[in-house]
N, C-alpha and C positions, 0 to 999 in steps of 0.2 A: 385091233380095231375091226369093226364090222364093215360089211359092204356099204351100208347106208352112210357111214362116216366118210368113206372114200368117194361116194357119189356127191356128198355135200362139199368135200374138198375140191372135187372137179367143178362143181357148180360155181363155187366162190372164187376159185383160182388161188386159194390159200387155205391153210389149216386154221379153223376157228377154235376158240376156247370152248370145249364141249362141256364146261361146267357153268359158264356164264353167258356166252353168246348163243349157243345152240344146245338145248337140252333134249336128249333123246330118252325115250322110255320104251319098255317092253310091256305089251298088253297082258303078258302072262302066258301067251300062246306062242312065243318066239318071234312075233311080229314086232319089229322095232319101228317107232314112228317119232316124228318131231313133236315134242311136247311144247317147247318154247323156241321162238325165233326172235332173238333180241338184237338183230342187226338189220332191221328193215330199212334203215336209212342208207345202208350200203347196197343191199340187194333184197328184193322181195323174197318171201318164203317160197321155195320151189314147190310146184305141184307134183303129185305122184308120177304123172307122165313125164315131166321134166327130169325127175330123178331116174326113171326107168330108161330114158334116152341116154343116160350117162353110164350105163352098165359096162360097156366095153372099156371106157376110160377108167372106171373104178376098179375093174378087174386088173387092169394094167398096173395101177397104183398099188393095189394089194400085192400082186406078184413081185413088184419091185421092192416093196417093204419087206417081204419074206427074204428076197435075195440079199438085201442090206443086212438083215438080222443074221443070216448065215455068214456073210462076209465078216461082220463084227466078231463073230466067234472064231473064225479061222485066221484072221490077222493076228500076228504075234503082238505081245505087249509093246507099248511105245518104247520101252527101254531096249527090247530086243531089236526093234526096227531101227532105232538110232545106232545101235552097235553094227547092224548090217550096213547101214549107210556109211558109217565111218570106215569099216573094213573095205567096202566097195571103192571108196575114194582112195584109200591107202594102197589097195592091191590092184586097182583097175578092173575089178570084177563087177558083175551085175546081179548079185545075189538078191538084193532088195527088190529090184525091178522084177526079177524072175518070180519072186515070192508073190508080189502084188499081182502080176499077170496071171499066175496060177489061181489065186483066190478069185479073181474076177472071171476067168474063163470057166471055173468050176461052178460059179454062181452068177450066170448072166442075167442082165436086166433086159426088159422088153424095150 
């Protein structure tokens, strides 16, 4: 996702459908703009200044999305996680919790 998408998510308070509700386009020079805003009944199309004001929040959402993507790669398969949980319950260990804590501490969110 681009930064403008995260600004729109911050503005709306939810993720819109970027194929039907909000259509973005590139002018060909790398500048992405809102071509269509099909949710005016929910909230008016934001101005450039309104979107600019959401830069900090958008950057936070982008960074958290990156952390989530890294976490998804580092967590083991659901089968391996279930095996760890079973063994932890059987043996009184904390292998699963320790694994999750490490993945989270290695990839913190803002």
